[in-house]
C-alpha positions as CSV (number, residue, x, y, z in Angstrom):
1,D,56.0,-2.6,-10.6
2,K,53.4,-4.6,-12.4
3,D,50.4,-2.5,-11.3
4,N,52.0,0.8,-12.4
5,F,53.0,-0.7,-15.7
6,Y,49.5,-2.0,-16.3
7,R,47.9,1.4,-15.4
8,S,50.3,3.3,-17.6
9,L,49.7,0.9,-20.5
10,K,46.0,0.9,-20.0
11,A,46.0,4.7,-20.2
12,L,47.4,4.5,-23.7
13,I,44.6,2.2,-24.9
14,P,41.5,4.0,-26.3
15,P,38.6,3.8,-23.8
16,H,36.4,1.6,-25.9
17,M,39.2,-1.1,-26.1
18,R,40.1,-1.2,-22.4
19,A,37.7,-4.1,-21.6
20,D,39.4,-6.2,-24.3
21,F,42.8,-5.1,-23.1
22,H,41.9,-6.0,-19.5
23,A,40.8,-9.5,-20.6
24,L,43.9,-10.1,-22.6
25,A,46.2,-8.8,-19.9
26,K,44.5,-11.0,-17.3
27,E,44.9,-14.1,-19.4
28,T,48.5,-13.2,-20.3
29,D,49.3,-12.8,-16.6
30,Q,47.9,-16.2,-15.9
31,Q,49.9,-17.8,-18.7
32,I,53.2,-16.1,-17.6
33,G,52.5,-17.2,-14.0
34,A,51.8,-20.8,-15.2
35,F,55.0,-20.7,-17.2
36,L,57.1,-19.6,-14.2
37,K,55.5,-22.2,-12.0
38,G,56.2,-24.8,-14.6
39,Q,59.8,-23.7,-14.7
40,I,60.2,-23.9,-11.0
41,F,58.5,-27.4,-10.8
42,S,60.7,-28.6,-13.7
43,A,63.9,-27.3,-11.9
44,L,62.8,-29.0,-8.7
45,A,62.2,-32.3,-10.6
46,L,65.6,-32.1,-12.2
47,G,67.3,-31.5,-8.9
48,V,65.5,-34.5,-7.3
49,M,66.4,-36.7,-10.3
50,Y,70.0,-35.7,-10.0
51,W,70.0,-36.1,-6.3
52,V,68.7,-39.7,-6.4
53,A,71.1,-40.6,-9.2
54,F,74.1,-39.1,-7.4
55,L,73.1,-40.8,-4.1
56,I,73.0,-44.1,-6.0
57,M,76.5,-43.3,-7.4
58,R,77.6,-42.3,-3.9
59,L,79.0,-39.1,-5.3
60,D,80.5,-36.7,-2.7
61,Y,78.5,-33.5,-2.2
62,A,75.6,-35.1,-4.1
63,T,73.0,-32.8,-2.5
64,I,74.9,-29.6,-3.2
65,I,75.6,-30.6,-6.9
66,A,72.0,-31.7,-7.4
67,T,70.6,-28.5,-5.8
68,L,73.0,-26.4,-8.0
69,A,71.9,-28.3,-11.1
70,G,68.2,-27.8,-10.3
71,V,68.5,-24.1,-9.5
72,L,70.6,-23.4,-12.5
73,S,68.4,-25.4,-14.9
74,I,66.2,-22.4,-15.1
75,I,68.8,-21.0,-17.4
76,P,68.6,-23.3,-20.5
77,Y,71.9,-25.1,-21.5
78,V,74.2,-22.6,-19.7
79,G,72.9,-23.5,-16.3
80,A,73.4,-27.2,-16.8
81,L,77.0,-26.6,-17.9
82,I,77.7,-24.4,-14.9
83,A,76.5,-27.1,-12.6
84,F,78.2,-29.9,-14.6
85,V,81.7,-28.6,-14.2
86,P,82.0,-28.8,-10.4
87,G,80.4,-32.2,-10.4
88,L,82.9,-33.5,-12.9
89,F,85.8,-32.2,-10.8
90,I,84.5,-34.0,-7.8
91,A,84.0,-37.2,-9.8
92,F,87.5,-37.0,-11.2
93,Q,88.8,-36.9,-7.6
94,N,87.7,-40.5,-7.2
95,S,88.9,-41.9,-10.6
96,F,88.7,-41.5,-14.3
97,S,86.1,-44.3,-14.6
98,Y,84.0,-42.7,-11.9
99,A,84.1,-39.4,-13.9
100,V,82.9,-41.3,-17.0
101,I,80.0,-42.8,-15.1
102,F,79.2,-39.3,-13.8
103,V,79.1,-38.0,-17.4
104,I,76.9,-40.8,-18.5
105,V,74.5,-40.4,-15.6
106,W,74.5,-36.6,-16.1
107,F,73.4,-36.8,-19.7
108,V,70.9,-39.6,-19.2
109,V,69.1,-37.7,-16.4
110,Q,69.3,-34.5,-18.5
111,S,67.9,-36.3,-21.5
112,L,65.0,-37.8,-19.5
113,H,64.3,-34.4,-18.0
114,D,64.4,-32.5,-21.3
115,N,62.4,-35.0,-23.3
116,L,59.9,-36.3,-20.8
117,V,59.5,-34.0,-17.8
118,V,59.7,-30.5,-19.3
119,P,57.2,-31.1,-22.1
120,K,54.8,-32.8,-19.7
121,V,55.1,-30.2,-17.0
122,M,54.9,-27.2,-19.3
123,G,52.0,-28.9,-21.3
124,D,50.0,-29.4,-18.1
125,R,50.6,-25.9,-16.8
126,L,50.1,-24.0,-20.0
127,K,47.5,-26.3,-21.5
128,I,49.7,-27.0,-24.5
129,H,50.4,-30.5,-25.9
130,P,53.9,-31.7,-25.1
131,L,54.7,-32.4,-28.7
132,T,53.8,-28.8,-29.5
133,I,56.2,-27.6,-26.9
134,M,59.0,-29.7,-28.3
135,I,58.3,-28.3,-31.8
136,V,58.1,-24.7,-30.6
137,I,61.4,-25.1,-28.9
138,L,63.1,-26.6,-31.9
139,V,61.6,-24.0,-34.3
140,M,62.2,-21.0,-32.1
141,G,65.7,-22.2,-31.4
142,D,66.4,-22.5,-35.1
143,L,65.0,-19.1,-35.8
144,L,66.2,-17.1,-32.8
145,G,69.0,-19.2,-31.3
146,F,69.4,-19.1,-27.6
147,M,66.8,-16.4,-27.2
148,G,64.3,-18.5,-29.1
149,I,64.9,-21.4,-26.7
150,L,64.6,-19.2,-23.7
151,F,61.5,-17.3,-24.8
152,G,59.9,-19.7,-27.4
153,I,57.2,-21.1,-25.1
154,P,56.1,-17.7,-23.6
155,I,56.0,-16.2,-27.1
156,Y,53.9,-19.1,-28.4
157,S,51.6,-18.8,-25.4
158,M,51.1,-15.1,-26.0
159,L,50.4,-15.6,-29.7
160,K,47.9,-18.4,-28.8
161,I,46.1,-16.1,-26.4
162,I,45.8,-13.3,-29.0
163,I,44.7,-15.6,-31.8
164,R,42.1,-17.3,-29.7
165,Y,40.8,-14.0,-28.4
166,V,40.6,-12.5,-32.0
167,F,38.8,-15.7,-33.3
168,N,36.3,-15.6,-30.4
169,R,35.6,-11.9,-31.2
170,L,35.1,-12.8,-34.9
171,K,32.7,-15.6,-34.0
172,K,30.6,-13.3,-31.9
173,R,30.5,-10.7,-34.7
174,Y,29.5,-13.4,-37.2
175,E,26.7,-14.7,-35.0
176,R,25.5,-11.1,-34.4
177,I,25.5,-10.3,-38.2
178,Y,24.3,-13.7,-39.5
179,P,22.1,-15.1,-36.8
180,E,20.0,-17.1,-39.3
181,K,23.1,-19.1,-40.5
182,G,23.6,-20.7,-37.1
183,K,26.0,-20.5,-34.2
184,Y,29.5,-21.7,-33.8
185,E,30.0,-24.6,-31.4
């Protein structure tokens, strides 16, 4: 329960720091919500892209496979593999060449989604540049493996919130202590 967790955590914070805690918790909640909304929109976009591609291919059960791919794309890499296998079996029922076309279409759509849609959607939702998102995923994936890929963007978002908040507090303190030296812009 989010509210009970928040109240319990807030009770542990010293009273003079609770206003800061509340501001950080509110912004963190907004970022996590934006991340989840971005993931859902990204999954929906992938499902639609696959659906259109599979309809053009005239693949049997195109809607079911595209829906499965979209829903499971929330789980990075593993979800795509889980959805890929049934689609490949259905494509093999037609012919080997049809299965090859299916594989090519699958990886082209997946590549377009991963390199264009995800960075753009997440960047717009989280107010992070798409190139930054790609770098964060690459670095976190290298450092933490699968968990880094899964949690890289939320970790980066939380660090960004904390650093920005601390910097703003330092700016206010500087302006209060040295008013004659000017204000930050």
